[in-house]
Each structure stands twice: as C-alpha cells, then as structure tokens.
N, C-alpha and C positions, 0 to 999 in steps of 0.2 A: 503492499502499501503504501508507504515512503517514499516508493524510485517512480510514481506511476506520474508519466507525462502529461503536461495540460492539455487543453483542450485548449489550439490554440485560432482565434476567430476572423477570422477579414471582415471586412464592415460589410460587405452583402450578406454577410453569415450571421450577425447580429439581427441588418436590420429582419431577416427572415424572420426571427425568434420570433417563438407565439408567446409575447409579451405584452403587462395591458400600458396604453402612454395616456394621461389624463392630460386634458387641453386646461388653459387655464394661465396662470399667472409663468410657467414653466417656457411657453412660445414667447413672451417677450427678454422674457432674462437669457433663452437662447440665444437671441438675437444681435445681447449685450455683449452676453460672456462669451458667444463661438470667435468674436473677431476682437476678445480681450487684448490676446495676447501678442495683437499687430496694433491697438492703437497707440496713443499718448494716455497719460498722468488725467493731459488735459480732459479728454474726448470722453472716457469710460467716465470719470467725475460727473460729467453733463448727461453720461445718460446713467448714472448710477441713483441721479436725483427723480429718473423718469422710474428706475423699475423697484421692486417691491422685493429687495434683497434684504431679511431681517438684519437691523444690528445688534453691535455690541455693546451689552451694560459695560459705561463707567469705568476702570479699572476692575475689571471683571479677569483674573489670572485662571488658567485651568492647564492640567498638569497633564498629557495622556500617556499611562501606561498599561499593567495585564489588564487590567476593568475597562482600559478606556479612556473617555471623560465619562466625571459620576459627579453629578452636586442636584441639587434645587432646581425642579423640572419647569418653572420659572425663566432659567438664567438660560436655556439651552437654545433658543432657538436657531441661535444664530452659528448654533455647531454645530446642529443638524444639516443645517444648508449648507455648511463649509464640506463636513462629515460627506454627505453628497456629492459635492466637486470632487475631493482626493479620492473617493471609491472609483468615480469614470475616470479619472487620470491614472490611478493602480492597476482600471482595467485596463487601459487603451497601454500604460506599460508591459502589463503581463500577458495582455494579451485575449487572456480569461475571463471567467465572471467572478466577481468580488463581490464580498454581504458586506450588509450594513446593519446591524441588532442592535433597533432601540431596547433597553433594560435598563435597569439597575439593580438587578439582578436581588439582593438580601439586602436594600437597604429598605429604610422608608418606604411607606407610598410617594408622598408630597418628593420624593425626588425621585431622578432617571438619570437616563445613561446611554451613551453609544460605545460602538466599536466594531471595528471595520474586521473581516473574516479573508484568510490568505485565499489560492486560487488553490491548495490542498485541502481545505476546511484548517487551516491551524491558523495559530494567532498571526496579525498582522506583520510585516518584519521588522528588524526594530530603528533600519532607519527609518521608515515611514511613517517609526510613532514618533519621531521629531518635527518629521513636518506636518502630523495630525497637529502635536503642539503648535510650532512656530505657523499653522493654519488661523487652528483655531482661537489663537490667542493676536491677531493682529487687527489693530485698529482698521477699521472702515477703509480709512484714505490708501491700506497699506494695500489690497486686499488682492488688488490684483500686481505687484509687483514680487508676494509671494508666492504669487502661485505664478509666474515667467519663471522666477528661480526654480520653484519643480519642475517643471517642463525643462526648463533648462538641464538642472543636476542630475534628471533620469531619462534624458535625450527622449523623450517622446514624443513619437509621430502623429501632429492633432488629430491626424488624417484616420485612424487604425479605430475599428469599431468600440465598444465599449458596453455592459451588462452588467450592470448593478442589480443584487439582490435583496428586497428588503425586506423582514420578519420582524416584529412586536407583541411587548409583551402588552398583559392586562394592565396596566397601569390608565386612571384617567386622563391621563397627562399626553399616551402613547402613539395616540392613534393618530393627533394633529401634528407630531412630533417627528410623526414615519413620513407624515404630508412632507412638510419643511426638505425631513432628506432628498424624497421622489423629485418633488423643484430644483436640489442643485444638484441632481444627476438628467434632469431632461436640459438646463438653462446649457450644460455642456455639451447638448449633443446627445449624450448614451441613452439605451434602451434602459428600459426596468423589468422587475417582476416582485407584484408585492403578493408577500404568502403570505402577509396578514397576524394574524397569533400564530403562533409559533414559541417551540422552545428554544430559546438560544442554541445547545446543537442541534436540532435540527435543521438550522438553517444550515451551519458549518455542513449540517450531512449534506443539505443539496447542492452548498455549490462542491465540493466533492464530489458528487456523483455526475452534475453537468458538465466537470471540468477532464472527468475521467470519459466521457461517453458511457455513461452506463455502466461502465466496469466496477464501479462501485457500489453501483443501487439502483435503483429510480429514484430520479426526484421530485416525489409528489409524497403527502404526510403516507395516503396510501403505500409507496413502497416504503421507505420506515417500516410502518407498524409492520407488512408483509413481513418486508428478506429479517426483522428482530422475531418476530412471533414466531415462524418457522422455522430458527434456529431457534427456538427456546421451548417448544414441542418434540423436534428429534433429540435433544440432547434427556432430556425430561424424561419421553420413552421410555430410555437404559434403567427406570427407575419403577416398574408397573407396581407397585405392594404401598408409593405413596397418600397419603387419608387427608379425608378433604382438612382434618385439622394441619397438616404439611402442606395444606395448597394455601392455606390462608396465610396471610400478611396487611396489617393493618398500614395506613398508609398518610401520612400527616403535607398537602399536599401547599401548604404552607400558604393558602388560598390566593393561591395564582395558576400559571400558565401549566407548571407542569398536571395538576390537576387539572384542566382540562382535559388536555391530550390523554393523562392515563383515563378515563374515560370514555373517550377517541379510540385507543388501542383493542380495549379489554375484551369485544365481540373477535377480538383476533388470537384472543390466549387459547379460546376453547374450555375454558372454567379449566385452562390447567392452571392456572395460580386465579384466588376467587380471594380479590382484595375488598377492603371494606377502608373504605375513604372517607379519610373527614379535611376538616380546610377548604376543601374544595368549593371558593368562592363567596360565601354567607358570609363570611364577617374579614376583617381590614386586614393586607395584604402586608404577610412576615409579619404581621404585629402580636407577640409571644408564643409563635409560632416556625414552624421551616428548619434547615438543618442550623442556622447561626447559632439562632435559637438555642436548641439544646444542645448544643457545641458547646457555648459560652456558660446557659448559666445550669448544665447540669442536669435538669429535670426534663418530663415530657411537656411534651406542649399542650398550653390552653386547648380542650374543646378536642379531645381525645380521649378515648375508652383505652387503656392502659390495662392486658387483663394478663396475670401472675404467670412470667412463663411463656408468654405470648410475642411472637418475633412482629415489632414494629421498623416506621422504616420514617425518614423526615426528607426533603424536597428545600431545596431552599427557590427563592420568586421563581426566577428562569431556568431551577429545573439541570443546572448544573454538577448538583452538590449532591453529595447525599450521606446519612450518617445513620445504622444502626443503633435500636437500642432494647430495652425489654426491664422487668420489676420480678424482683425473689419472692421466695415465698415469705419473706418476712417486710415485701416492701419497699427496699433497698433497689435504686436505680440505677443500671450499669449500661456504659453506651460504648458501642461497640465504631470507631470515627474511621476516621481514614488510612492511619495505620491497623488499626484491624482488619480493616477492608481488604487491603493491600494483601498483606499476613496471608488470608483465607487464601485468593487469589493463586498468589504464587504459588506458594504450595501446593494446590491444585495441579495449577498450570508442570511444574516441577516432577511430579511422581508421572500427569502421563506424556511428559520427552522422556523417562527413566524406563518407561513401559516403553513408549515405543523405542528406543534408543536411539531416537535421532542424536545428531553431534550440531548443537545449536547453544548461540555465547545467550544464556541467558544473563538478566540482573534486574534488580529495584533501587527505581531511585527515590529518596526521601530529601528534604529538608531539614535544619538541626533543629525544628519544632517535632521531629515524628520522635515515637517516646523511647528511651534509651534499650527496654524489656524489648520491644518492636527488631533493634537492630540488629541485637545479640542473637535474638532468636532465629532472626534470618540466615546473619552471620555464622550463625555456631552452632546451628539445629538441620535448618537446613543447605550449608555452601552457599549457601548465593553469596552473588558479588553486591554491593551496596553501595550507590552511588550518593554523596550528600555534595545537591548544591540549593545553590542561594533562594529564599523565597520567591515563590511568586510558580503561577504555573507552565510559564512559558519556560521557562530558565529547568524543568525537569524536563516537558514535551522533547524539548532542542539535547540533552542528554542520551533522553528514551533511544532517539536516533539512532545514537550505536551501537547501539547490539540488535539480537534477532530478534529477539524474545523481553520486553520490558513491561512492568508495569510500573507506575507512577502513580502516587495520590500524595496528599498535603492532610495534613491532621485533618480540617475542616471535610476532609469528605470529597475532594472535586479532583479525580485522576480518572486514569482509563488506561486499555492498552495495547502496548500496539506490536506489530509484527513487521518483518524486514518483508519487502517483496520477493527475495529469493527467499525464505524461511516458510513462505504461505506457499512456495509451491514447493519445496521442498516436502512441509507437511501433505498437500493434493496428494503425490507423486504415492505418495505410503501408502494413504488411504484407499488409489483407485488398484494396485497390486493388488493384484489375485493368488501369487508366489509368500508374500509374505505368514509368516502364523497368526492366530487368531488373535493372541493378546496386545502383536506389537498395531495389528491394523486397527483393532478396536479403540487402541490411544490414539493414532492418528486420527477416524474418524469423530471421537469425540472434538482432538483439536478443532479440526476443521468444523467444526459445528458451532465451538468457541470463537472461534475469528466471525464468524457468522450475527451471534449475536452484543457485540461491542461495535462501538462509535470511535474507530481509532482517530478521527480527530480532532475530539477534544474531549471531556472529564462531560459527561452523562450518565445523567441522575435513572433515568428509565431504566435504559441500560444495565449501568452497575448493579439497578434491583435485580434484572432478569439473570446477568450473570451470579448472582451471590446469591438467588431461590435454585440458580441449575446445580448449582457448586454443595448447597445443602444436599440438596434431594438426592445427587448422586454419591456423596458421602454418604449419608444416612447420619447428618447430623444436626443436633436441634441447637439453637442459640447459646444454648447455656453451653455446650462443647467448644462451640466458636470461639466465645468467649475464654473459656482459659486454657486456648491452648500456649499461651504466654498471658501474666500480668502486669498490665501499665505498674511501671514503676510512680510515683508519688510526683507532682508539678504542680507547680506556680506558674502563671504569666500577669507580670504587674509594667505598670506604665507610668518614667518620670517625665516630669513637665519641664523643658531646658530653653534655653532662652536662643537655641543654633543649634538643630539637628544636626547640622553638619561635621559638629565637633565630632561623633561619632564617627570611627574608620574601621572598617572591619576587612577580614581575611578567611584567608579557610571556607568559602561556605557561609560565610558571616554567622563562624563561631567561636572567633579570635580578635581580640580588639584592640584597634591598631596606637589609635590615638582614643583619648589624650592620653599624656605622659600619666603609666603608673597606673591605670585602669584594669589593663590584663593583671598587672601584679595583686592589683585589690582583688580580683574575681578568683585569681588561682589559690589565695592563702584562705579565702573563706572556703571554694567549694574543696577545699583539704581538708574541711572541719567534721565535714561530714561522712557517710558511707552514701555507697551507690551513685556520687555528687554529679551532678557537672551543672554550667552555666553559662549565657552567653548574651549578651547583648545585642541591639542594632535599633541605627535608623527609621525612626517611620517614614512610607516614604507618601505622607500625602499631609502631617501637623509635627509641629514642634516639640515632639514628644520620642523619647527614649524607649521602649522595649523592651521586660527584661523578662528571661524565660530561667528557670531552675526548677531539679528535681532530686529528689531524693532516694531515704529506704525509707522516708513514716513522711505522711502531709507534714506534721508540725517541721520535718526536717526541712521540708521543700519551702516552708514557708517562711521561715528563720533564712534560708541561704539567701532568699527572693527579697528582705528585706534589707538584709547586707550587700547585696550585688543593688539593691535602690541606691544607696546609699551611695555606695562610690561612686554609681554613673551623676548623682545628684553634686556630691562634693567635689567632685571632676571635673563635670562638662559639662556646669553650667546649670545646676537644677536651678528649676524657678518656682516660688512660694515656696507654701511648710516642709520642710527635710517630710519623707516615705514614714509612714508609723507601720509597726509591727500587727500583721491582724490578727484579729481577735477568735 
C-alpha cells in the first residue's frame, strides 16, 4: 500500500470526473484568482474590492500542525477559503486528488478546524504545512504574493487540472465552513467532490482509493463499509462458537459523526457484531463523552450504561481515535488505551507471522508517552522491534513506513497498522499457494483478511474496533484477559505554565531535555529516588506550557516524581504564577 503510484490526472480527465460544481461566488472569484498570478498588486486589490473573499480577523495568528488548523469556529472563514486555494495548488502539483476535512476532532462543539489530506491518504507533507501556516496568516493585501511564492517554490503548472475531495463532521458550523473551502477550490479553477458528512478516516480512505484507481478500494461509503465488513465476517467465521454475549459491544459515539456512520454500517455486519450505541447525536459533541474524555478522566462517559465485565469503547468526535474500557465486579474502572490496543494487535500479528513462517520485518512505533510496561512487554516478551518517535501521529506514520509490517498507536488511541506493498504481495502469494501445509496457509489467509479490515491511511476508530473485535474472537479472549497481558505502571501527567515554552529544547524523541541548563540533571536525580521510574518534559505545541510525564511503581511515587519534575521546570524554565503543588 505504501508504494502505490498516485493516479496522475490531466486537466481533461479532471474535467470529465463526475463531481458537483456549485454556482455562485465561485465564478466571480474564479475570474479574479485565475488571473491573479499574472496581475499586479494594484489591479488585484481593485478586483478584491469586488469579490467576496472572507477577511482575516485582525491580529489572529494560527499554526498548521498535526491537527491542521483548529480554533473557535467563528474565526475560521478566511482559513477555510485559503485552504481551498492551497488544496487546489497541491492537487495541481501532485497531479492527484487532495482531501480537505472540516473538523475539530475531540475539541468542544464551538470549535472547528481543517486539515488537508495528501494523495495516498496520508497527512499533508511537512513543507506544505509551512505553506498552510503562511497562507492562513497572510494579511489580505499579502494573499496574492504568498500564492505567487507557493506557485514558484513548488514549480506548479497553472494549467494542470485539480480535484479536491471535501468532507465535514456534524458540528453546526461545518456546513458553511465546508462551503468556504469549496469556494476557494472553485476560485482557482479546481473541481471538487463534496462527500458531505463523513468521518475523517473515511475521507482519507476516499482520497487513497481514487488515486490508486480503485486498487485500495471503491471511493464511496458503500465501498468502505463493504470492504471492511466482508473482511471482518471472513475473519470471525473462523470462530463458529461465538455466543451473542461475545458478539456484543457497547459503543460511545461521542455525539459525533462516528455514531452516524456506525449506524449506516450496521446492516453490512449481518449481526456478526451486535452494537449498543450510546451518545449517537442526542447530546453535545464531545461533552463528557468520547475517547479523549474517557482517557483523561479515567472514567466511563456520561450517558453510557457500563455493565460489569462488558466490553465498551469510545470514539472521538471525528472517529479517528478509540479507547476500550470495562468495569470489574467491584465497580472499578479499567482503561485499555492505545498502548493496550497496540500490544493486542502486534501480538496477534507476530503469532500469525510465526505460524506462516514469513520472514517479514515487524515493528511497533510508540511515543515517549507509551507506558513503560507495554514497551518492556513488546521488547522482552514478544521480541519485537520498538521504535520511539516524537509526539504526533505524523511522526509515527513516517517511522512505521520503514518496516514490512508495523503497528503504531499513540496512548490516546490514535493509530493503525501498515503493510508494505512487498509484504502484502508475499502474504497474497502464500494465501493462494496450494502446495503449503494447512497451518501456514491458514495464517496467511488470516493475515490477508486482516489487511482488508485495516484503514492503512490513518488511524480509524471504526476499522480499529473491527480488528480488535476480530482478534478477541479468534483468540477466545475476554476483555479482562486482554487487560491482563501486562499491568500498566502508575503514571501522572502535569503541565507547568512558563513565560516561553521555547526555553525547553529536547532530544531522543523528546525523552531528554537539552535546555535549560541543569534541567535534565534535576530530572535524573528525581527519577533515581523511585523504583521503575522515568520522567520527561516537552513544550506544548500550542501554548506556553511545559508538559510533564512521570511513571513509577506506585501512584504515590508517580505523583511525587511528577511534582518534583514540575518544580524543576518551574524554577529553571521561567515558571509563571504559583509554584506547582503536590497532588493529594
């Protein structure tokens, strides 16, 4: 999948693509911006007065990062229009379809955001993140020159056709903001396909399907549901003794788009997975529910009935994260986060590789936030390669592409599995080989079906849910047995307000502090006081705070260590306000 060549589109082919084209302001803006590369600033300004290009709020500065742009929805009209422009230029440069998703994921209902999707369904190329930031923050009178610069730097052929796929989540602001994206696309002569309400991973999937000429799948929702559910049913038919209780799963949809799409998919599952869906849109998006709430608060979401011992999971607002949980007979809450998910999946895949006797290089990619117990289990017990990278799913995805097979998850539940094209071909050949023994052939067939359950373009809560349910069924495991694979080390996350987060510089995948002077030494001294302890600090990507992580053999020790490290940050890195207090 990683090596598939995009569908290169000529302008004529794009024009022939079956897409929707809305009338209205786009036609005027098209005339304006189609000639802007050739006009002088003065003539552009004159035309701009007659256009309806949304104005940038004075003084607003936003940064395009892993999550794209994200802030209060009322501040985003100009950004959406400009991202429509940028997506069109990116499509012209790559000669492939580009996606634009309007969502703010797990943020509150009043926020919104936008992220661009590259040709293979991956996140936007890093150098284009810089273009996005520059274009999004340009003052109105600078818009022409910034666009000119991008065209020049990226050597873009203005006559090349462009196609942009647009999707949005269920926020009340999303429809109008998606229209601003469409206006931006139309203004540069681009074509678009409006997918309307979709999860973020579904739009990633559509982009990849289109650009691989259907090799990855059919670029429709029915194609998405059909591919995943057929593979899930094929996988689980190897477990004929599953009871209805084992087929049942409680799902918290975070009152978001994931709930809507899960309802649409149910009929394709043919009762092989029986879902009790809560928070399916009758409440406020992400409010006291969803994957982020469950992970941070360490308790079940509001509005969900959690019966003792039953499997439950939560999506986030745009359905690219998932976490599992259950309560035991004593009412105690147990969270199975991204680390637990990665361990379950990688253990399953390693066993199949061993049974198939396939020589493929497999790895698990984590961040420094991964619980130390999970890392030790994967390395010491499963004998797997574990790679640690900087926080941010784009870093995990990039590192994962270096291996034949790789599982990557952040602790927040965002992750997926990648297979190289060569690995997929080896698995296919073995699955179809009539001359190998039954054990090897069955393992290869299960691997092939597993590939078809996975959305390799990005973390996808729906796909991850199906894979987890299939693995538990195949291995005959309860959620309690899954949880018992290893025991998490107690941990604590804190944040310290500082005058300038840039005072903190890190290395070794953010696990060691380079500056300010003396901070890492102070951390080392504190860590040395506790058993099975580690701690690291990293600057926030969005605000002037430093994030502190600590783990140790007991919760009291983890709390004390986090407090000591927070004090060191406060005293050495320009802390603001009161000194951090020890948690009670």
